[in-house]
Predicted model as a PDB file, atoms N, CA, C, CB and O in Angstrom, pLDDT in the B-factor column:
MODEL        1                                                                  
ATOM      1  N   ILE A   1     115.824 177.646  99.365  1.00 93.00           N  
ATOM      2  CA  ILE A   1     116.546 178.486  98.438  1.00 93.00           C  
ATOM      3  C   ILE A   1     118.015 178.087  98.405  1.00 93.00           C  
ATOM      4  CB  ILE A   1     116.393 179.960  98.816  1.00 93.00           C  
ATOM      5  O   ILE A   1     118.610 177.953  97.336  1.00 93.00           O  
ATOM      6  N   CYS A   2     118.587 177.901  99.577  1.00 95.00           N  
ATOM      7  CA  CYS A   2     119.999 177.518  99.631  1.00 95.00           C  
ATOM      8  C   CYS A   2     120.229 176.152  99.006  1.00 95.00           C  
ATOM      9  CB  CYS A   2     120.494 177.518 101.073  1.00 95.00           C  
ATOM     10  O   CYS A   2     121.223 175.946  98.310  1.00 95.00           O  
ATOM     11  N   THR A   3     119.327 175.228  99.247  1.00 96.00           N  
ATOM     12  CA  THR A   3     119.446 173.892  98.660  1.00 96.00           C  
ATOM     13  C   THR A   3     119.368 173.953  97.138  1.00 96.00           C  
ATOM     14  CB  THR A   3     118.349 172.967  99.206  1.00 96.00           C  
ATOM     15  O   THR A   3     120.125 173.267  96.451  1.00 96.00           O  
ATOM     16  N   ILE A   4     118.470 174.759  96.613  1.00 97.00           N  
ATOM     17  CA  ILE A   4     118.345 174.920  95.158  1.00 97.00           C  
ATOM     18  C   ILE A   4     119.641 175.487  94.589  1.00 97.00           C  
ATOM     19  CB  ILE A   4     117.146 175.845  94.802  1.00 97.00           C  
ATOM     20  O   ILE A   4     120.160 174.975  93.598  1.00 97.00           O  
ATOM     21  N   ALA A   5     120.160 176.530  95.206  1.00 97.00           N  
ATOM     22  CA  ALA A   5     121.394 177.147  94.712  1.00 97.00           C  
ATOM     23  C   ALA A   5     122.564 176.179  94.756  1.00 97.00           C  
ATOM     24  CB  ALA A   5     121.725 178.389  95.524  1.00 97.00           C  
ATOM     25  O   ALA A   5     123.342 176.101  93.805  1.00 97.00           O  
ATOM     26  N   ARG A   6     122.694 175.444  95.848  1.00 97.00           N  
ATOM     27  CA  ARG A   6     123.797 174.477  95.961  1.00 97.00           C  
ATOM     28  C   ARG A   6     123.661 173.369  94.925  1.00 97.00           C  
ATOM     29  CB  ARG A   6     123.840 173.870  97.375  1.00 97.00           C  
ATOM     30  O   ARG A   6     124.655 172.933  94.345  1.00 97.00           O  
ATOM     31  N   SER A   7     122.438 172.917  94.693  1.00 97.00           N  
ATOM     32  CA  SER A   7     122.205 171.866  93.695  1.00 97.00           C  
ATOM     33  C   SER A   7     122.533 172.338  92.284  1.00 97.00           C  
ATOM     34  CB  SER A   7     120.758 171.396  93.755  1.00 97.00           C  
ATOM     35  O   SER A   7     122.889 171.534  91.423  1.00 97.00           O  
ATOM     36  N   ALA A   8     122.413 173.635  92.050  1.00 97.00           N  
ATOM     37  CA  ALA A   8     122.677 174.190  90.718  1.00 97.00           C  
ATOM     38  C   ALA A   8     124.132 174.595  90.519  1.00 97.00           C  
ATOM     39  CB  ALA A   8     121.791 175.384  90.477  1.00 97.00           C  
ATOM     40  O   ALA A   8     124.511 175.034  89.433  1.00 97.00           O  
ATOM     41  N   GLY A   9     124.956 174.448  91.568  1.00 97.00           N  
ATOM     42  CA  GLY A   9     126.375 174.706  91.387  1.00 97.00           C  
ATOM     43  C   GLY A   9     127.004 175.749  92.281  1.00 97.00           C  
ATOM     44  O   GLY A   9     128.193 176.026  92.130  1.00 97.00           O  
ATOM     45  N   ALA A  10     126.261 176.347  93.213  1.00 97.00           N  
ATOM     46  CA  ALA A  10     126.857 177.317  94.125  1.00 97.00           C  
ATOM     47  C   ALA A  10     127.806 176.608  95.082  1.00 97.00           C  
ATOM     48  CB  ALA A  10     125.764 178.079  94.909  1.00 97.00           C  
ATOM     49  O   ALA A  10     127.517 175.502  95.539  1.00 97.00           O  
ATOM     50  N   PHE A  11     128.932 177.235  95.386  1.00 96.00           N  
ATOM     51  CA  PHE A  11     129.881 176.686  96.363  1.00 96.00           C  
ATOM     52  C   PHE A  11     129.305 176.781  97.772  1.00 96.00           C  
ATOM     53  CB  PHE A  11     131.236 177.430  96.288  1.00 96.00           C  
ATOM     54  O   PHE A  11     129.489 175.888  98.599  1.00 96.00           O  
ATOM     55  N   GLY A  12     128.608 177.879  98.022  1.00 95.00           N  
ATOM     56  CA  GLY A  12     128.024 178.115  99.325  1.00 95.00           C  
ATOM     57  C   GLY A  12     126.802 178.990  99.182  1.00 95.00           C  
ATOM     58  O   GLY A  12     126.631 179.678  98.176  1.00 95.00           O  
ATOM     59  N   SER A  13     125.946 178.962 100.202  1.00 95.00           N  
ATOM     60  CA  SER A  13     124.695 179.690 100.139  1.00 95.00           C  
ATOM     61  C   SER A  13     124.251 179.988 101.557  1.00 95.00           C  
ATOM     62  CB  SER A  13     123.612 178.893  99.366  1.00 95.00           C  
ATOM     63  O   SER A  13     124.392 179.149 102.448  1.00 95.00           O  
ATOM     64  N   ARG A  14     123.712 181.187 101.769  1.00 94.00           N  
ATOM     65  CA  ARG A  14     123.336 181.579 103.128  1.00 94.00           C  
ATOM     66  C   ARG A  14     122.120 182.493 103.116  1.00 94.00           C  
ATOM     67  CB  ARG A  14     124.506 182.274 103.830  1.00 94.00           C  
ATOM     68  O   ARG A  14     121.998 183.372 102.263  1.00 94.00           O  
ATOM     69  N   LEU A  15     121.224 182.275 104.071  1.00 91.00           N  
ATOM     70  CA  LEU A  15     120.122 183.206 104.318  1.00 91.00           C  
ATOM     71  C   LEU A  15     120.641 184.289 105.250  1.00 91.00           C  
ATOM     72  CB  LEU A  15     118.866 182.476 104.932  1.00 91.00           C  
ATOM     73  O   LEU A  15     121.402 184.004 106.174  1.00 91.00           O  
ATOM     74  N   THR A  16     120.236 185.525 105.014  1.00 89.00           N  
ATOM     75  CA  THR A  16     120.677 186.616 105.875  1.00 89.00           C  
ATOM     76  C   THR A  16     119.615 187.701 105.941  1.00 89.00           C  
ATOM     77  CB  THR A  16     122.005 187.199 105.374  1.00 89.00           C  
ATOM     78  O   THR A  16     118.811 187.837 105.018  1.00 89.00           O  
ATOM     79  N   GLY A  17     119.601 188.465 107.008  1.00 81.00           N  
ATOM     80  CA  GLY A  17     118.695 189.598 107.138  1.00 81.00           C  
ATOM     81  C   GLY A  17     117.224 189.250 107.220  1.00 81.00           C  
ATOM     82  O   GLY A  17     116.386 190.032 106.770  1.00 81.00           O  
ATOM     83  N   ALA A  18     116.887 188.107 107.778  1.00 70.00           N  
ATOM     84  CA  ALA A  18     115.494 187.659 107.791  1.00 70.00           C  
ATOM     85  C   ALA A  18     114.576 188.595 108.565  1.00 70.00           C  
ATOM     86  CB  ALA A  18     115.408 186.278 108.378  1.00 70.00           C  
ATOM     87  O   ALA A  18     113.373 188.614 108.301  1.00 70.00           O  
ATOM     88  N   GLY A  19     115.088 189.355 109.491  1.00 73.00           N  
ATOM     89  CA  GLY A  19     114.269 190.290 110.240  1.00 73.00           C  
ATOM     90  C   GLY A  19     113.758 191.449 109.396  1.00 73.00           C  
ATOM     91  O   GLY A  19     112.806 192.122 109.790  1.00 73.00           O  
ATOM     92  N   TRP A  20     114.367 191.693 108.253  1.00 76.00           N  
ATOM     93  CA  TRP A  20     113.991 192.791 107.363  1.00 76.00           C  
ATOM     94  C   TRP A  20     113.458 192.270 106.050  1.00 76.00           C  
ATOM     95  CB  TRP A  20     115.177 193.707 107.112  1.00 76.00           C  
ATOM     96  O   TRP A  20     113.521 192.979 105.045  1.00 76.00           O  
ATOM     97  N   GLY A  21     112.946 191.084 106.019  1.00 74.00           N  
ATOM     98  CA  GLY A  21     112.436 190.509 104.784  1.00 74.00           C  
ATOM     99  C   GLY A  21     113.377 189.473 104.211  1.00 74.00           C  
ATOM    100  O   GLY A  21     112.957 188.592 103.461  1.00 74.00           O  
ATOM    101  N   GLY A  22     114.629 189.574 104.554  1.00 81.00           N  
ATOM    102  CA  GLY A  22     115.605 188.560 104.205  1.00 81.00           C  
ATOM    103  C   GLY A  22     116.141 188.626 102.797  1.00 81.00           C  
ATOM    104  O   GLY A  22     115.563 189.257 101.911  1.00 81.00           O  
ATOM    105  N   CYS A  23     117.237 187.972 102.619  1.00 89.00           N  
ATOM    106  CA  CYS A  23     117.840 187.788 101.308  1.00 89.00           C  
ATOM    107  C   CYS A  23     118.744 186.566 101.399  1.00 89.00           C  
ATOM    108  CB  CYS A  23     118.638 189.068 100.846  1.00 89.00           C  
ATOM    109  O   CYS A  23     118.959 186.015 102.479  1.00 89.00           O  
ATOM    110  N   THR A  24     119.258 186.161 100.277  1.00 91.00           N  
ATOM    111  CA  THR A  24     120.220 185.072 100.258  1.00 91.00           C  
ATOM    112  C   THR A  24     121.473 185.554  99.543  1.00 91.00           C  
ATOM    113  CB  THR A  24     119.631 183.806  99.568  1.00 91.00           C  
ATOM    114  O   THR A  24     121.418 186.423  98.673  1.00 91.00           O  
ATOM    115  N   VAL A  25     122.581 184.984  99.922  1.00 93.00           N  
ATOM    116  CA  VAL A  25     123.872 185.284  99.305  1.00 93.00           C  
ATOM    117  C   VAL A  25     124.462 183.949  98.884  1.00 93.00           C  
ATOM    118  CB  VAL A  25     124.840 186.072 100.291  1.00 93.00           C  
ATOM    119  O   VAL A  25     124.500 183.001  99.668  1.00 93.00           O  
ATOM    120  N   HIS A  26     124.920 183.882  97.647  1.00 95.00           N  
ATOM    121  CA  HIS A  26     125.462 182.634  97.112  1.00 95.00           C  
ATOM    122  C   HIS A  26     126.843 182.887  96.528  1.00 95.00           C  
ATOM    123  CB  HIS A  26     124.520 182.034  96.040  1.00 95.00           C  
ATOM    124  O   HIS A  26     127.051 183.878  95.828  1.00 95.00           O  
ATOM    125  N   LEU A  27     127.777 182.007  96.807  1.00 95.00           N  
ATOM    126  CA  LEU A  27     129.107 182.067  96.227  1.00 95.00           C  
ATOM    127  C   LEU A  27     129.096 181.131  95.018  1.00 95.00           C  
ATOM    128  CB  LEU A  27     130.227 181.667  97.276  1.00 95.00           C  
ATOM    129  O   LEU A  27     128.959 179.916  95.158  1.00 95.00           O  
ATOM    130  N   VAL A  28     129.244 181.722  93.827  1.00 96.00           N  
ATOM    131  CA  VAL A  28     129.062 180.979  92.578  1.00 96.00           C  
ATOM    132  C   VAL A  28     130.193 181.325  91.614  1.00 96.00           C  
ATOM    133  CB  VAL A  28     127.677 181.294  91.937  1.00 96.00           C  
ATOM    134  O   VAL A  28     130.530 182.498  91.452  1.00 96.00           O  
ATOM    135  N   SER A  29     130.776 180.324  90.980  1.00 95.00           N  
ATOM    136  CA  SER A  29     131.772 180.601  89.952  1.00 95.00           C  
ATOM    137  C   SER A  29     131.071 181.220  88.741  1.00 95.00           C  
ATOM    138  CB  SER A  29     132.541 179.300  89.551  1.00 95.00           C  
ATOM    139  O   SER A  29     129.886 180.981  88.504  1.00 95.00           O  
ATOM    140  N   GLN A  30     131.813 182.011  87.988  1.00 95.00           N  
ATOM    141  CA  GLN A  30     131.246 182.746  86.855  1.00 95.00           C  
ATOM    142  C   GLN A  30     130.525 181.820  85.873  1.00 95.00           C  
ATOM    143  CB  GLN A  30     132.346 183.512  86.128  1.00 95.00           C  
ATOM    144  O   GLN A  30     129.492 182.191  85.317  1.00 95.00           O  
ATOM    145  N   ASP A  31     131.060 180.628  85.661  1.00 97.00           N  
ATOM    146  CA  ASP A  31     130.454 179.719  84.684  1.00 97.00           C  
ATOM    147  C   ASP A  31     129.148 179.075  85.174  1.00 97.00           C  
ATOM    148  CB  ASP A  31     131.442 178.634  84.330  1.00 97.00           C  
ATOM    149  O   ASP A  31     128.445 178.441  84.387  1.00 97.00           O  
ATOM    150  N   LYS A  32     128.820 179.231  86.452  1.00 97.00           N  
ATOM    151  CA  LYS A  32     127.590 178.644  87.006  1.00 97.00           C  
ATOM    152  C   LYS A  32     126.519 179.687  87.328  1.00 97.00           C  
ATOM    153  CB  LYS A  32     127.916 177.863  88.260  1.00 97.00           C  
ATOM    154  O   LYS A  32     125.422 179.326  87.754  1.00 97.00           O  
ATOM    155  N   VAL A  33     126.818 180.966  87.131  1.00 97.00           N  
ATOM    156  CA  VAL A  33     125.887 182.029  87.519  1.00 97.00           C  
ATOM    157  C   VAL A  33     124.527 181.853  86.858  1.00 97.00           C  
ATOM    158  CB  VAL A  33     126.464 183.393  87.159  1.00 97.00           C  
ATOM    159  O   VAL A  33     123.504 181.891  87.543  1.00 97.00           O  
ATOM    160  N   GLU A  34     124.492 181.664  85.565  1.00 96.00           N  
ATOM    161  CA  GLU A  34     123.211 181.549  84.860  1.00 96.00           C  
ATOM    162  C   GLU A  34     122.434 180.311  85.282  1.00 96.00           C  
ATOM    163  CB  GLU A  34     123.441 181.519  83.358  1.00 96.00           C  
ATOM    164  O   GLU A  34     121.209 180.365  85.391  1.00 96.00           O  
ATOM    165  N   SER A  35     123.116 179.202  85.520  1.00 97.00           N  
ATOM    166  CA  SER A  35     122.395 177.993  85.931  1.00 97.00           C  
ATOM    167  C   SER A  35     121.804 178.153  87.332  1.00 97.00           C  
ATOM    168  CB  SER A  35     123.330 176.771  85.891  1.00 97.00           C  
ATOM    169  O   SER A  35     120.713 177.647  87.597  1.00 97.00           O  
ATOM    170  N   VAL A  36     122.504 178.849  88.232  1.00 97.00           N  
ATOM    171  CA  VAL A  36     121.969 179.091  89.569  1.00 97.00           C  
ATOM    172  C   VAL A  36     120.777 180.040  89.485  1.00 97.00           C  
ATOM    173  CB  VAL A  36     123.060 179.670  90.502  1.00 97.00           C  
ATOM    174  O   VAL A  36     119.748 179.799  90.117  1.00 97.00           O  
ATOM    175  N   LYS A  37     120.907 181.118  88.708  1.00 96.00           N  
ATOM    176  CA  LYS A  37     119.790 182.052  88.537  1.00 96.00           C  
ATOM    177  C   LYS A  37     118.569 181.349  87.952  1.00 96.00           C  
ATOM    178  CB  LYS A  37     120.205 183.222  87.633  1.00 96.00           C  
ATOM    179  O   LYS A  37     117.449 181.542  88.425  1.00 96.00           O  
ATOM    180  N   GLN A  38     118.786 180.544  86.935  1.00 97.00           N  
ATOM    181  CA  GLN A  38     117.681 179.831  86.278  1.00 97.00           C  
ATOM    182  C   GLN A  38     117.020 178.845  87.245  1.00 97.00           C  
ATOM    183  CB  GLN A  38     118.191 179.082  85.021  1.00 97.00           C  
ATOM    184  O   GLN A  38     115.794 178.741  87.287  1.00 97.00           O  
ATOM    185  N   ALA A  39     117.819 178.134  88.010  1.00 98.00           N  
ATOM    186  CA  ALA A  39     117.268 177.178  88.969  1.00 98.00           C  
ATOM    187  C   ALA A  39     116.428 177.893  90.029  1.00 98.00           C  
ATOM    188  CB  ALA A  39     118.399 176.377  89.639  1.00 98.00           C  
ATOM    189  O   ALA A  39     115.341 177.427  90.373  1.00 98.00           O  
ATOM    190  N   LEU A  40     116.917 179.008  90.544  1.00 97.00           N  
ATOM    191  CA  LEU A  40     116.152 179.759  91.539  1.00 97.00           C  
ATOM    192  C   LEU A  40     114.868 180.317  90.939  1.00 97.00           C  
ATOM    193  CB  LEU A  40     116.997 180.897  92.116  1.00 97.00           C  
ATOM    194  O   LEU A  40     113.819 180.293  91.583  1.00 97.00           O  
ATOM    195  N   ALA A  41     114.945 180.815  89.717  1.00 97.00           N  
ATOM    196  CA  ALA A  41     113.753 181.364  89.058  1.00 97.00           C  
ATOM    197  C   ALA A  41     112.698 180.287  88.846  1.00 97.00           C  
ATOM    198  CB  ALA A  41     114.128 182.000  87.713  1.00 97.00           C  
ATOM    199  O   ALA A  41     111.512 180.529  89.071  1.00 97.00           O  
ATOM    200  N   GLN A  42     113.118 179.105  88.415  1.00 97.00           N  
ATOM    201  CA  GLN A  42     112.164 178.040  88.099  1.00 97.00           C  
ATOM    202  C   GLN A  42     111.690 177.272  89.328  1.00 97.00           C  
ATOM    203  CB  GLN A  42     112.782 177.079  87.122  1.00 97.00           C  
ATOM    204  O   GLN A  42     110.502 176.981  89.465  1.00 97.00           O  
ATOM    205  N   GLN A  43     112.615 176.949  90.212  1.00 97.00           N  
ATOM    206  CA  GLN A  43     112.284 176.070  91.325  1.00 97.00           C  
ATOM    207  C   GLN A  43     111.791 176.796  92.574  1.00 97.00           C  
ATOM    208  CB  GLN A  43     113.475 175.256  91.674  1.00 97.00           C  
ATOM    209  O   GLN A  43     111.181 176.179  93.447  1.00 97.00           O  
ATOM    210  N   TYR A  44     112.047 178.087  92.666  1.00 96.00           N  
ATOM    211  CA  TYR A  44     111.546 178.837  93.817  1.00 96.00           C  
ATOM    212  C   TYR A  44     110.532 179.903  93.398  1.00 96.00           C  
ATOM    213  CB  TYR A  44     112.706 179.489  94.565  1.00 96.00           C  
ATOM    214  O   TYR A  44     109.361 179.826  93.770  1.00 96.00           O  
ATOM    215  N   TYR A  45     110.974 180.885  92.632  1.00 96.00           N  
ATOM    216  CA  TYR A  45     110.097 182.008  92.315  1.00 96.00           C  
ATOM    217  C   TYR A  45     108.870 181.607  91.504  1.00 96.00           C  
ATOM    218  CB  TYR A  45     110.865 183.050  91.566  1.00 96.00           C  
ATOM    219  O   TYR A  45     107.767 182.058  91.810  1.00 96.00           O  
ATOM    220  N   ALA A  46     109.031 180.776  90.484  1.00 96.00           N  
ATOM    221  CA  ALA A  46     107.879 180.373  89.663  1.00 96.00           C  
ATOM    222  C   ALA A  46     106.880 179.544  90.466  1.00 96.00           C  
ATOM    223  CB  ALA A  46     108.349 179.576  88.440  1.00 96.00           C  
ATOM    224  O   ALA A  46     105.676 179.599  90.214  1.00 96.00           O  
ATOM    225  N   GLN A  47     107.381 178.780  91.429  1.00 96.00           N  
ATOM    226  CA  GLN A  47     106.510 177.945  92.252  1.00 96.00           C  
ATOM    227  C   GLN A  47     105.794 178.764  93.330  1.00 96.00           C  
ATOM    228  CB  GLN A  47     107.319 176.824  92.899  1.00 96.00           C  
ATOM    229  O   GLN A  47     104.595 178.608  93.561  1.00 96.00           O  
ATOM    230  N   ARG A  48     106.553 179.624  93.971  1.00 94.00           N  
ATOM    231  CA  ARG A  48     106.007 180.368  95.111  1.00 94.00           C  
ATOM    232  C   ARG A  48     105.249 181.637  94.698  1.00 94.00           C  
ATOM    233  CB  ARG A  48     107.130 180.739  96.057  1.00 94.00           C  
ATOM    234  O   ARG A  48     104.289 182.039  95.355  1.00 94.00           O  
ATOM    235  N   PHE A  49     105.691 182.254  93.610  1.00 95.00           N  
ATOM    236  CA  PHE A  49     105.085 183.505  93.128  1.00 95.00           C  
ATOM    237  C   PHE A  49     104.767 183.383  91.641  1.00 95.00           C  
ATOM    238  CB  PHE A  49     106.031 184.716  93.384  1.00 95.00           C  
ATOM    239  O   PHE A  49     105.427 184.024  90.823  1.00 95.00           O  
ATOM    240  N   PRO A  50     103.787 182.588  91.277  1.00 95.00           N  
ATOM    241  CA  PRO A  50     103.514 182.318  89.850  1.00 95.00           C  
ATOM    242  C   PRO A  50     103.088 183.552  89.049  1.00 95.00           C  
ATOM    243  CB  PRO A  50     102.439 181.271  89.735  1.00 95.00           C  
ATOM    244  O   PRO A  50     103.181 183.537  87.822  1.00 95.00           O  
ATOM    245  N   ASP A  51     102.628 184.603  89.700  1.00 96.00           N  
ATOM    246  CA  ASP A  51     102.192 185.804  88.993  1.00 96.00           C  
ATOM    247  C   ASP A  51     103.268 186.888  88.945  1.00 96.00           C  
ATOM    248  CB  ASP A  51     100.949 186.355  89.645  1.00 96.00           C  
ATOM    249  O   ASP A  51     102.986 188.017  88.543  1.00 96.00           O  
ATOM    250  N   LEU A  52     104.478 186.564  89.343  1.00 94.00           N  
ATOM    251  CA  LEU A  52     105.572 187.524  89.358  1.00 94.00           C  
ATOM    252  C   LEU A  52     105.915 187.948  87.933  1.00 94.00           C  
ATOM    253  CB  LEU A  52     106.808 186.928  90.058  1.00 94.00           C  
ATOM    254  O   LEU A  52     106.129 187.105  87.062  1.00 94.00           O  
ATOM    255  N   LEU A  53     105.967 189.237  87.703  1.00 96.00           N  
ATOM    256  CA  LEU A  53     106.312 189.774  86.388  1.00 96.00           C  
ATOM    257  C   LEU A  53     107.821 189.754  86.189  1.00 96.00           C  
ATOM    258  CB  LEU A  53     105.769 191.207  86.224  1.00 96.00           C  
ATOM    259  O   LEU A  53     108.577 189.685  87.157  1.00 96.00           O  
ATOM    260  N   ALA A  54     108.261 189.814  84.931  1.00 94.00           N  
ATOM    261  CA  ALA A  54     109.687 189.737  84.613  1.00 94.00           C  
ATOM    262  C   ALA A  54     110.494 190.832  85.305  1.00 94.00           C  
ATOM    263  CB  ALA A  54     109.890 189.826  83.112  1.00 94.00           C  
ATOM    264  O   ALA A  54     111.581 190.564  85.816  1.00 94.00           O  
ATOM    265  N   ASP A  55     109.976 192.067  85.330  1.00 95.00           N  
ATOM    266  CA  ASP A  55     110.721 193.145  85.980  1.00 95.00           C  
ATOM    267  C   ASP A  55     110.765 192.961  87.499  1.00 95.00           C  
ATOM    268  CB  ASP A  55     110.097 194.499  85.634  1.00 95.00           C  
ATOM    269  O   ASP A  55     111.725 193.386  88.142  1.00 95.00           O  
ATOM    270  N   GLN A  56     109.754 192.343  88.071  1.00 95.00           N  
ATOM    271  CA  GLN A  56     109.767 192.055  89.500  1.00 95.00           C  
ATOM    272  C   GLN A  56     110.804 190.975  89.814  1.00 95.00           C  
ATOM    273  CB  GLN A  56     108.367 191.613  89.976  1.00 95.00           C  
ATOM    274  O   GLN A  56     111.497 191.044  90.829  1.00 95.00           O  
ATOM    275  N   LEU A  57     110.902 189.987  88.941  1.00 95.00           N  
ATOM    276  CA  LEU A  57     111.918 188.946  89.124  1.00 95.00           C  
ATOM    277  C   LEU A  57     113.315 189.544  89.020  1.00 95.00           C  
ATOM    278  CB  LEU A  57     111.741 187.821  88.084  1.00 95.00           C  
ATOM    279  O   LEU A  57     114.206 189.164  89.781  1.00 95.00           O  
ATOM    280  N   GLU A  58     113.520 190.473  88.090  1.00 94.00           N  
ATOM    281  CA  GLU A  58     114.811 191.146  87.952  1.00 94.00           C  
ATOM    282  C   GLU A  58     115.201 191.877  89.232  1.00 94.00           C  
ATOM    283  CB  GLU A  58     114.773 192.128  86.784  1.00 94.00           C  
ATOM    284  O   GLU A  58     116.373 191.900  89.608  1.00 94.00           O  
ATOM    285  N   ASN A  59     114.217 192.471  89.898  1.00 92.00           N  
ATOM    286  CA  ASN A  59     114.482 193.178  91.149  1.00 92.00           C  
ATOM    287  C   ASN A  59     114.715 192.231  92.316  1.00 92.00           C  
ATOM    288  CB  ASN A  59     113.335 194.102  91.471  1.00 92.00           C  
ATOM    289  O   ASN A  59     115.350 192.611  93.300  1.00 92.00           O  
ATOM    290  N   ALA A  60     114.215 191.013  92.224  1.00 91.00           N  
ATOM    291  CA  ALA A  60     114.351 190.044  93.309  1.00 91.00           C  
ATOM    292  C   ALA A  60     115.570 189.147  93.148  1.00 91.00           C  
ATOM    293  CB  ALA A  60     113.111 189.195  93.394  1.00 91.00           C  
ATOM    294  O   ALA A  60     116.116 188.666  94.141  1.00 91.00           O  
ATOM    295  N   LEU A  61     116.001 188.917  91.925  1.00 93.00           N  
ATOM    296  CA  LEU A  61     117.063 187.952  91.638  1.00 93.00           C  
ATOM    297  C   LEU A  61     118.115 188.632  90.769  1.00 93.00           C  
ATOM    298  CB  LEU A  61     116.495 186.674  90.933  1.00 93.00           C  
ATOM    299  O   LEU A  61     117.916 188.807  89.567  1.00 93.00           O  
ATOM    300  N   PHE A  62     119.227 189.011  91.376  1.00 93.00           N  
ATOM    301  CA  PHE A  62     120.250 189.734  90.632  1.00 93.00           C  
ATOM    302  C   PHE A  62     121.646 189.320  91.079  1.00 93.00           C  
ATOM    303  CB  PHE A  62     120.068 191.240  90.800  1.00 93.00           C  
ATOM    304  O   PHE A  62     121.826 188.765  92.163  1.00 93.00           O  
ATOM    305  N   VAL A  63     122.611 189.592  90.245  1.00 93.00           N  
ATOM    306  CA  VAL A  63     123.999 189.182  90.471  1.00 93.00           C  
ATOM    307  C   VAL A  63     124.822 190.399  90.870  1.00 93.00           C  
ATOM    308  CB  VAL A  63     124.598 188.506  89.201  1.00 93.00           C  
ATOM    309  O   VAL A  63     124.665 191.482  90.306  1.00 93.00           O  
ATOM    310  N   THR A  64     125.692 190.209  91.841  1.00 91.00           N  
ATOM    311  CA  THR A  64     126.663 191.228  92.223  1.00 91.00           C  
ATOM    312  C   THR A  64     128.044 190.585  92.251  1.00 91.00           C  
ATOM    313  CB  THR A  64     126.309 191.862  93.609  1.00 91.00           C  
ATOM    314  O   THR A  64     128.176 189.365  92.159  1.00 91.00           O  
ATOM    315  N   ALA A  65     129.045 191.401  92.376  1.00 88.00           N  
ATOM    316  CA  ALA A  65     130.424 190.908  92.493  1.00 88.00           C  
ATOM    317  C   ALA A  65     131.073 191.572  93.704  1.00 88.00           C  
ATOM    318  CB  ALA A  65     131.249 191.198  91.185  1.00 88.00           C  
ATOM    319  O   ALA A  65     130.731 192.705  94.045  1.00 88.00           O  
ATOM    320  N   PRO A  66     131.993 190.888  94.349  1.00 84.00           N  
ATOM    321  CA  PRO A  66     132.645 191.501  95.507  1.00 84.00           C  
ATOM    322  C   PRO A  66     133.457 192.721  95.076  1.00 84.00           C  
ATOM    323  CB  PRO A  66     133.553 190.478  96.223  1.00 84.00           C  
ATOM    324  O   PRO A  66     134.030 192.765  93.988  1.00 84.00           O  
ATOM    325  N   GLY A  67     133.482 193.693  95.955  1.00 85.00           N  
ATOM    326  CA  GLY A  67     134.271 194.902  95.706  1.00 85.00           C  
ATOM    327  C   GLY A  67     135.426 194.993  96.680  1.00 85.00           C  
ATOM    328  O   GLY A  67     135.677 194.077  97.463  1.00 85.00           O  
ATOM    329  N   ARG A  68     136.113 196.099  96.618  1.00 82.00           N  
ATOM    330  CA  ARG A  68     137.273 196.296  97.476  1.00 82.00           C  
ATOM    331  C   ARG A  68     136.899 196.603  98.910  1.00 82.00           C  
ATOM    332  CB  ARG A  68     138.123 197.397  96.936  1.00 82.00           C  
ATOM    333  O   ARG A  68     137.736 196.475  99.804  1.00 82.00           O  
ATOM    334  N   GLY A  69     135.669 197.004  99.150  1.00 82.00           N  
ATOM    335  CA  GLY A  69     135.270 197.344 100.503  1.00 82.00           C  
ATOM    336  C   GLY A  69     135.544 198.795 100.825  1.00 82.00           C  
ATOM    337  O   GLY A  69     135.959 199.567  99.960  1.00 82.00           O  
ATOM    338  N   ALA A  70     135.315 199.161 102.062  1.00 81.00           N  
ATOM    339  CA  ALA A  70     135.509 200.550 102.492  1.00 81.00           C  
ATOM    340  C   ALA A  70     136.986 200.859 102.687  1.00 81.00           C  
ATOM    341  CB  ALA A  70     134.740 200.825 103.791  1.00 81.00           C  
ATOM    342  O   ALA A  70     137.777 199.987 103.049  1.00 81.00           O  
ATOM    343  N   CYS A  71     137.340 202.103 102.443  1.00 82.00           N  
ATOM    344  CA  CYS A  71     138.716 202.532 102.683  1.00 82.00           C  
ATOM    345  C   CYS A  71     138.722 204.016 103.022  1.00 82.00           C  
ATOM    346  CB  CYS A  71     139.617 202.243 101.448  1.00 82.00           C  
ATOM    347  O   CYS A  71     137.719 204.705 102.838  1.00 82.00           O  
ATOM    348  N   TYR A  72     139.836 204.497 103.507  1.00 83.00           N  
ATOM    349  CA  TYR A  72     139.990 205.879 103.908  1.00 83.00           C  
ATOM    350  C   TYR A  72     141.030 206.527 103.002  1.00 83.00           C  
ATOM    351  CB  TYR A  72     140.396 205.991 105.405  1.00 83.00           C  
ATOM    352  O   TYR A  72     142.143 206.021 102.863  1.00 83.00           O  
ATOM    353  N   PHE A  73     140.663 207.638 102.393  1.00 82.00           N  
ATOM    354  CA  PHE A  73     141.590 208.389 101.555  1.00 82.00           C  
ATOM    355  C   PHE A  73     141.996 209.653 102.298  1.00 82.00           C  
ATOM    356  CB  PHE A  73     140.954 208.731 100.172  1.00 82.00           C  
ATOM    357  O   PHE A  73     141.135 210.400 102.763  1.00 82.00           O  
ATOM    358  N   ALA A  74     143.253 209.890 102.411  1.00 79.00           N  
ATOM    359  CA  ALA A  74     143.733 211.100 103.112  1.00 79.00           C  
ATOM    360  C   ALA A  74     144.294 212.103 102.139  1.00 79.00           C  
ATOM    361  CB  ALA A  74     144.798 210.743 104.150  1.00 79.00           C  
ATOM    362  O   ALA A  74     144.742 213.175 102.546  1.00 79.00           O  
TER     363      ALA A  74                                                      
ENDMDL                                                                          
END                                                                             
């Protein structure tokens, strides 16, 4: 998964949380987001889970953006 993401333009890629089913986190510039998503969908999900429905893929492959993090308001 990380190799696919890096090949499609991610700056970095990491597996995390494997004890709970796992996930991957990729650092991707805005202009490469769709190409990374498409590469993962075609080269990983379509190959490994050929019967995956579109809504299931949406739940498995999604984009987030960094936030400000936790803070304390007094």
